[in-house]
C-alpha angles and dihedrals in degrees: 000000000000090000092046094056100028093247127148117257117217127180104230098201106168097329123122117240092243090056091050092047089055096042096049097032093240131139102195140031145176109232113212107203137163092256095051144289125296139176121229134172139188093264092060097255113145137178134187137160125269128153089234113164094007090073092055093043092052090048090052092049091051088052091055097259123138128251118209095218094048092047094047093051094037083228116188144168113303097022121141110226129193113199105195095190112042100179110150089351097235094132092043092051093048090047090051090052092050099045092046128192092320092058134056139220122204116187126196123204122181097192113081098210093051092043093051098045097042094044090052091046093051090052098045111024108118125213135158089229100097096193091053093047092048090050092051094047092051097058112103111213121203121186099223143109114257089221088067098036103047096063090055096055123097121247114278093003092141132036096217132022118193135196121193104166122186108274114242086231111035124205104270093210091058108092091185093056092047089054092048100045099078090054101038128102106257096197116119119235111273125225094236091059091049090053090051090048091053088054093048097045121085095192114013150339116222131202124191117201140146116289110274093015114160087219091084092060094039092055097037100249124151112223109230107158129037134187129182096280106011144034139206122228127193141207118186116237123248 
């Protein structure tokens, strides 16, 4: 991983992270341990992979309950989904469960630390819930910015394209989002990328934002599903 991203590799041995930060004049690190990979920095921020809400959402779907994202996209078995903002991968994992083995989910992540840790977690996290583990293993992660990738894709090459950018004000009760925020890409979705997504999508382009966000109007999305703190907007594909 160090070679892949051009990072420095240091054998920790029995040293504390704070000692290593001082000795090597660093302020952040990815710790590669037997029980997984995690990010830590001098300020006490930390980030690691966990399926989090995707596990609950898959359980609810199996019990016949509805999922706002799945309903909004009219996602079904065999669909090809492009998640432009991987983050903690909850939407990608749920999408992978819904589209099944006949479908595919490709997830883009612009931030190298998030991409590395989540990709490794999806490939190695162990659970006795077979449907959750299969869904995680089937997500293809690509470390890339959607602004650069979308223009290179052929017309109608995916059924559904999704954007779930980091909210400017994250939900304070969400520990996972608070961990992710210092590492996430803060840039808002740009109109040019939305237009490319509409070209690429056969069925729909989705945007997740806070309820009442002006981003829906700015980017031309029609709000169709709302929860307590967020909403999904849709634009039909070409």
